Steps between C-alpha positions, in 0.01 A plus 500: 500500500335232714172599670528257785803473731379255757638740771166571636393142528523520876300809553788749503573772246782769468468864543701733284824491699495124548321470834288176497151536668196291532258554211232576770713806625314824518750662256410223240135547555536865463687493158289214376195705565662786307544258213129396528389871477733557214307208315172654587618839359591311185151375482352841554739648230372235255159623524394689180361796696861566626675520161568865550634438834745229412807715555428592858389144579813365363699777698313357811607144424851611468500671828332183656804317365736746667302449840519120449878522459532724795297251727695207357821642618658425844507841660790376724734430201663721229332405160546608155321815406130468514272768346355747737157656532483879469260740639416591145350153460249580772437846347416332164239288660351816679491688170318208320253479793427856480454498120270208511296657794448813303333295220258300707209589723577567863488202733201547730450152647700177544499282185510130481747333278345398172279625214721364232758223477785750414410715798492194727861405391603847598336462858672162533838672432400776748431232781820316414690826522344562850616155607837562371528817698402328821763225444759760425408699820521172692860439352602848591420430862773245507732601228603813290266600226525837344215742591451570121399144435206523735413846388504378138280208571249714693476741215470222254196359671343860477590512124340156453187593670463819277594295202219253561245798531658649172466180318136460614432858367675433158311158464158638588494246793292547799684615818329278759416715804535342834166534667544373862214316660353701787 
């Protein structure tokens, strides 16, 4: 299979369903940012501290591929079957959040990203997730996007925040408290 097709050389690409759009289209930006997020989740999953969480992180990557395929589809055209998100996908994230929160000290202050390189990678993933969510919400304002996509991205950013805290705890890394200047 050839990787290059030359069909995008003029700044256009095809959605699933065949519709050609500019590569600067909000839909392309949204699913491209999902791809970026997925790459950062891969980086987070490659951190030794996350060896025991590899299954859930791979599940998240799979769900992000599902979201990417959904966003890459023209909502105006009938397309071949695309996998769906389910409410259970969100419930899984919530259960993971609750389990991690039960094992770490309660959050009493705002924390700054950092303290350990692995933790910082997780915070980068969290912020890319938030950007993804904003783009998808903007896309929803002009075109159909399933509510579960936005709900999943919102919960995923929460998961990544708690995961960063859990990683810091397991690594014995300092959680850097934000001390606002008065």
